[in-house]
C-alpha positions as a printed NumPy array, in Angstrom:
array([[ 40.83 , 121.139,  42.787],
       [ 41.004, 121.762,  39.068],
       [ 38.606, 120.618,  36.401],
       [ 39.65 , 119.248,  33.026],
       [ 42.408, 120.818,  30.975],
       [ 42.832, 118.591,  27.923],
       [ 40.771, 117.403,  24.95 ],
       [ 41.019, 113.854,  26.278],
       [ 39.653, 114.571,  29.765],
       [ 37.48 , 117.551,  28.88 ],
       [ 37.747, 121.183,  29.939],
       [ 36.519, 123.441,  32.644],
       [ 36.598, 127.175,  31.843],
       [ 40.112, 127.96 ,  33.032],
       [ 41.406, 124.644,  31.679],
       [ 40.228, 125.616,  28.184],
       [ 41.877, 129.048,  28.379],
       [ 45.05 , 127.54 ,  29.849],
       [ 45.186, 124.898,  27.088],
       [ 44.683, 127.396,  24.239],
       [ 47.201, 129.921,  25.537],
       [ 49.72 , 127.174,  26.291],
       [ 49.442, 125.8  ,  22.727],
       [ 49.293, 129.064,  20.795],
       [ 51.031, 131.822,  22.732],
       [ 54.04 , 132.565,  24.906],
       [ 52.385, 133.853,  28.104],
       [ 51.995, 131.031,  30.563],
       [ 48.894, 131.41 ,  32.668],
       [ 47.948, 130.465,  36.182],
       [ 45.487, 127.587,  36.32 ],
       [ 42.427, 129.223,  37.93 ],
       [ 40.096, 131.928,  36.612],
       [ 40.628, 134.08 ,  39.705],
       [ 44.42 , 133.916,  39.459],
       [ 44.194, 134.802,  35.751],
       [ 41.973, 137.783,  36.609],
       [ 44.452, 139.098,  39.184],
       [ 47.629, 138.636,  37.093],
       [ 49.817, 141.718,  37.34 ],
       [ 51.101, 141.223,  33.798],
       [ 47.587, 141.501,  32.328],
       [ 46.136, 144.876,  31.327],
       [ 42.605, 145.825,  32.319],
       [ 40.312, 146.327,  29.344],
       [ 37.023, 148.213,  29.289],
       [ 34.134, 146.289,  27.832],
       [ 33.806, 148.703,  24.925],
       [ 37.491, 148.191,  24.06 ],
       [ 37.523, 144.375,  23.904],
       [ 39.619, 142.748,  21.183],
       [ 39.856, 139.187,  19.95 ],
       [ 41.887, 137.132,  22.414],
       [ 41.082, 139.189,  25.506],
       [ 40.014, 137.171,  28.516],
       [ 36.548, 137.925,  29.905],
       [ 35.771, 137.12 ,  33.538],
       [ 32.615, 136.505,  35.52 ],
       [ 31.607, 136.029,  39.149],
       [ 28.941, 133.338,  39.169],
       [ 29.232, 131.308,  42.357],
       [ 31.206, 133.721,  44.504],
       [ 29.409, 136.371,  46.56 ],
       [ 32.561, 138.51 ,  46.272],
       [ 32.341, 140.784,  43.256],
       [ 36.132, 140.846,  42.93 ],
       [ 36.489, 137.054,  42.707],
       [ 36.47 , 135.557,  39.207],
       [ 35.168, 132.012,  39.035],
       [ 34.532, 131.807,  35.287],
       [ 36.608, 132.856,  32.264],
       [ 36.291, 132.81 ,  28.487],
       [ 38.168, 134.116,  25.451],
       [ 36.645, 137.031,  23.564],
       [ 36.025, 136.308,  19.86 ],
       [ 34.608, 139.638,  18.669],
       [ 31.047, 140.847,  18.069],
       [ 30.194, 140.456,  21.791],
       [ 30.876, 136.703,  21.662],
       [ 33.242, 134.569,  23.687],
       [ 34.201, 130.914,  23.77 ],
       [ 33.821, 129.072,  27.06 ],
       [ 33.686, 125.676,  28.681],
       [ 30.767, 125.726,  31.137],
       [ 32.209, 122.86 ,  33.202],
       [ 34.118, 119.625,  32.771],
       [ 32.038, 117.158,  30.796],
       [ 29.963, 119.729,  28.9  ],
       [ 30.529, 120.978,  25.369],
       [ 32.613, 124.029,  24.606],
       [ 30.269, 126.749,  23.375],
       [ 30.044, 130.271,  22.056],
       [ 28.147, 132.657,  24.325],
       [ 27.087, 136.293,  23.986],
       [ 28.115, 139.025,  26.412],
       [ 24.778, 140.74 ,  25.739],
       [ 22.883, 137.789,  27.198],
       [ 21.153, 138.861,  30.442],
       [ 22.884, 136.113,  32.42 ],
       [ 26.4  , 137.06 ,  31.315],
       [ 25.738, 140.794,  31.586],
       [ 24.607, 140.297,  35.203],
       [ 27.723, 138.28 ,  36.138],
       [ 30.34 , 140.163,  34.07 ],
       [ 33.352, 141.093,  36.205],
       [ 35.861, 142.514,  33.746],
       [ 38.411, 141.735,  31.06 ],
       [ 42.17 , 141.418,  30.78 ],
       [ 44.532, 141.642,  27.834],
       [ 47.606, 139.45 ,  27.916],
       [ 48.817, 139.957,  24.378],
       [ 49.792, 143.549,  23.658],
       [ 50.809, 142.817,  20.082],
       [ 48.583, 143.049,  17.028],
       [ 45.162, 141.466,  17.144],
       [ 45.211, 137.717,  17.3  ],
       [ 44.492, 135.931,  14.065],
       [ 41.991, 133.207,  14.864],
       [ 41.902, 129.955,  12.939],
       [ 39.141, 129.972,  10.274],
       [ 36.95 , 127.551,  12.229],
       [ 36.652, 130.132,  15.037],
       [ 35.326, 132.953,  12.844],
       [ 31.563, 133.408,  13.105],
       [ 30.913, 136.72 ,  11.418]])
């Protein structure tokens, strides 16, 4: 069962990522965080090499350390945008936070072109 995937119904984490990529970019994504994490067309990215637009994945509820059950979009400066769950507000979180550091699973890059240019409202330098 999927959570929300539109501004009208609200977003869960993968619904937010799916919505943004569907509106702004060509790659069409699977609907779940775990399927996004295991996409063959996505490149693995080391944490120290993250770029704006990379997807960051976490294992929060799953005891399997290879199963992604949360995803966000990296914004730069160790920050990522995420939807905690349907019905809650979209927020900016920090990868350096103890909680996220503990649950960090990995990152994937879908867009191999130049760095993504974020809309001005998403820049928090």
